[in-house]
Steps between C-alpha positions, in 0.01 A plus 500: 500500500649834520440766215782723405418865394606585148551874484549499111147341453347754738671784329374383152150456630503853652642646162219327307239639737648857458495471127131379503403789728678750274325377192160514687564852617613620150187346350289697755671828403393438138133431607471789743701773322310810368389430147445802281160534340558594139312504172580606145323607180615520154321791325433450133375759262120519427404511129637810323747578788870422561546555868627195703719419798501331843331560831628338824292529821678423832291512813669708783378614845392833367319366186579347173813628314409527135816514280467557123709508199307605194593595147342624168264744659424837349797723596460755779161377615336398816291180541280331761594164631191305625403154605175372352256246650550228247823356384397521143717711241331360187206742490667804644326789315273745672182302457622159610760594769409374852459771763795622704564280807318629807339345817125519482463782759739709298333444162166657637680831538517648142780748572708288741847391400490132439750239634588405139607862404872444566619838371641690208847437331688737279660377163815685413602663173580142374161367600653292779407499876676319779442545866292384806243618738312347796135414469342498852153396407578155346671175596624171361252294696164541688202727395723762353716244291578611140621141407353383172357837416597715199732792538451760233701793369243762387551777252406776740617586841253491799355836580394500867299825446292369220133424540573143394858429614487142366484592145850483364454416133573182313763246603840513336628180663370218727629212705379244746653509851637156588706375796 
């Protein structure tokens, strides 16, 4: 018995194999593509204050980009933005606030700048502040991770020349950093 070659069947089989490989390679692209590490926090006012807004953190090669959009702050004022150890905004007064986030080695140095001291922001004449900066001492994973910690907008700005640079007054707003 002699078999006859059917070109159409071979062509259909080859086309099916090419489609299957294409789907497989496309799936690998989704798996292996560079996923952006991102986290967000919704800042809500602390009792007696009105400041609120959003904070977005995106990990980049040079640090974590911290983008902020805040409203209802005192007009023409400067404020510290800090990450605190615990992700608890319920008891955010001076006595109950958790310490500023820091690695144990840094916490021992009383005048050292702590990882959680992100920087100062300026509210314009309407009490709004929008912008970004890069925080090089924190990350969104590992030992320097700020995920599930509280991010706090304080009444005062950080003064790097003060004897205690970590005292920036009461919290105006607070939110927990979440992926």
